[in-house]
PLY file of the C-alpha trace (Angstrom):
ply
format ascii 1.0
element vertex 52
property float x
property float y
property float z
element edge 51
property int vertex1
property int vertex2
end_header
18.96 -11.90 2.88
15.98 -13.37 4.71
13.92 -11.20 7.04
11.53 -12.30 9.78
8.78 -10.19 11.33
6.44 -10.78 14.24
3.50 -8.74 15.43
1.32 -8.93 18.52
-1.58 -7.02 20.00
-3.27 -7.28 23.39
-6.14 -5.59 25.21
-4.85 -4.34 28.61
-8.00 -2.55 29.76
-8.61 -3.20 33.49
-12.16 -4.60 33.51
-12.19 -6.67 36.69
-12.12 -3.74 39.16
-12.77 0.03 39.33
-9.72 2.23 38.66
-8.78 5.59 40.16
-7.73 8.13 37.53
-4.64 10.24 38.24
-4.98 13.95 37.51
-8.73 14.18 38.11
-8.97 15.72 41.58
-12.71 16.42 41.23
-13.49 12.68 41.02
-13.99 11.16 44.45
-14.84 7.62 43.33
-13.05 5.16 41.03
-14.20 4.88 37.43
-16.01 1.63 36.60
-17.22 2.25 33.02
-14.94 1.66 30.01
-15.56 4.09 27.15
-12.40 3.33 25.13
-10.40 0.12 25.58
-6.61 0.29 25.96
-4.67 -1.80 23.45
-0.92 -2.31 23.17
0.78 -3.44 19.96
4.35 -4.43 19.13
6.28 -5.34 15.99
9.67 -7.05 15.89
11.79 -7.58 12.81
15.15 -9.30 12.39
17.44 -10.77 9.79
17.76 -14.54 9.60
21.55 -14.43 10.13
21.26 -12.53 13.48
21.42 -14.58 16.66
18.42 -14.26 18.97
0 1
1 2
2 3
3 4
4 5
5 6
6 7
7 8
8 9
9 10
10 11
11 12
12 13
13 14
14 15
15 16
16 17
17 18
18 19
19 20
20 21
21 22
22 23
23 24
24 25
25 26
26 27
27 28
28 29
29 30
30 31
31 32
32 33
33 34
34 35
35 36
36 37
37 38
38 39
39 40
40 41
41 42
42 43
43 44
44 45
45 46
46 47
47 48
48 49
49 50
50 51
């Protein structure tokens, strides 16, 4: 049985504009400084005999 695997990762941090944070009522202005980037990752595996 042959197995295939694929992996991908992407930075989705909004850097081109300020962002309003939900749940922070004390903040009156959007946040424009990135302290921790947001990254999304995915892994897909399948057998060679499965149709895509």
